[in-house]
C-alpha positions in Angstrom: 87.0 115.9 116.4 86.7 117.6 112.9 89.2 116.3 110.5 91.7 118.6 108.9 90.4 117.9 105.4 87.1 119.6 106.3 88.4 122.5 108.3 91.1 123.5 105.8 93.6 123.7 108.7 96.9 122.1 107.6 98.4 121.9 111.1 96.9 118.5 112.1 98.2 117.1 108.8 101.7 118.3 109.5 101.5 117.1 113.1 100.4 113.7 112.0 103.2 113.5 109.5 105.7 114.5 112.1 106.0 111.0 113.5 108.1 108.4 111.9 105.7 105.5 112.7 102.8 107.4 111.2 104.8 108.2 108.1 105.6 104.5 107.8 102.0 103.5 108.2 101.0 106.1 105.6 103.7 104.9 103.2 102.4 101.3 103.6 98.9 102.4 102.8 99.9 104.6 99.9 99.8 101.7 97.5 96.0 101.9 97.4 95.4 98.6 99.2 93.3 98.4 102.3 94.8 96.8 105.4 93.6 95.7 108.8 95.3 96.6 112.0 96.6 93.1 112.2 98.2 93.4 108.8 99.7 96.8 109.6 101.2 95.5 112.8 102.7 92.3 111.3 106.5 92.3 110.8 106.9 95.3 113.2 107.6 95.7 116.9 104.4 97.7 117.3 101.4 96.3 119.1 98.0 96.4 117.5 97.0 99.0 120.2 99.9 101.2 119.2 99.0 100.9 115.5 95.4 101.8 116.4 96.5 104.9 118.2 98.6 106.1 115.3 95.9 105.3 112.8 93.5 107.4 114.9 95.8 110.4 114.6 96.1 109.9 110.8 92.3 109.5 110.6 91.6 112.6 112.6 94.0 114.5 110.2 92.0 113.1 107.3 94.9 111.1 105.9 93.4 107.7 106.3 89.9 106.3 106.4 88.4 103.3 108.1 86.3 100.9 106.0 84.3 98.3 107.8 84.5 94.9 106.1 82.7 92.2 108.0 84.0 92.1 111.6 87.1 94.1 110.9 88.0 97.6 110.0 90.4 98.1 107.1 92.3 101.3 106.5 93.0 103.1 103.3 95.1 106.2 102.4 93.2 109.4 101.5 95.6 111.4 99.3 93.5 114.6 99.1 94.8 116.1 102.4 98.4 115.5 101.2 97.6 117.4 98.0 96.2 120.2 100.1 99.3 120.2 102.4 101.5 120.4 99.3 99.4 123.3 97.9 99.9 125.1 101.3 103.7 124.5 101.2 103.7 125.8 97.6 101.9 129.0 98.7 104.4 129.5 101.6 107.3 128.9 99.2 105.9 131.5 96.8 105.6 134.0 99.6 109.2 133.5 100.7 110.4 133.7 97.1 108.5 137.0 96.7 109.9 138.4 100.0 113.4 137.3 99.1 113.0 139.0 95.7 111.9 142.2 97.3 114.9 142.0 99.7 117.3 141.5 96.8 115.8 144.4 94.9 116.1 146.6 98.1 119.8 145.6 98.7 120.8 146.1 95.1 119.2 149.5 94.8 
C-alpha cells in the first residue's frame, strides 16, 4: 500500500491519528528515540501483536518508519506527514474563515 506521505492524501494520516492507542504510540516515539515493539509494549496492557498492528497502520500512513537493527526492527517517528496534515488543516481553516467573512459581509449589507 502506498503511504500517505507519497500520495499527498491526508485521509490515512487522520484515520491513523483517530485511535487513542496509535496516538499514544506516536507520542512515545515523538521524542526522536527509536524503540522496538517489545519496548513499546512494555508497561502497557497491549500485546506485542497489538502494538505491531497499530504500528503497521502508522507506518502505512507514513507517520513512523521501521529501521532494522540486527535481528529486531526499531520504530521512529516521521514528523513530515504531521506537518503536511497541519498545513492541510490550515488551508481548510483559511477557507472557512474566508467563507464566514463573505457570509458576514452578505448579512451586514
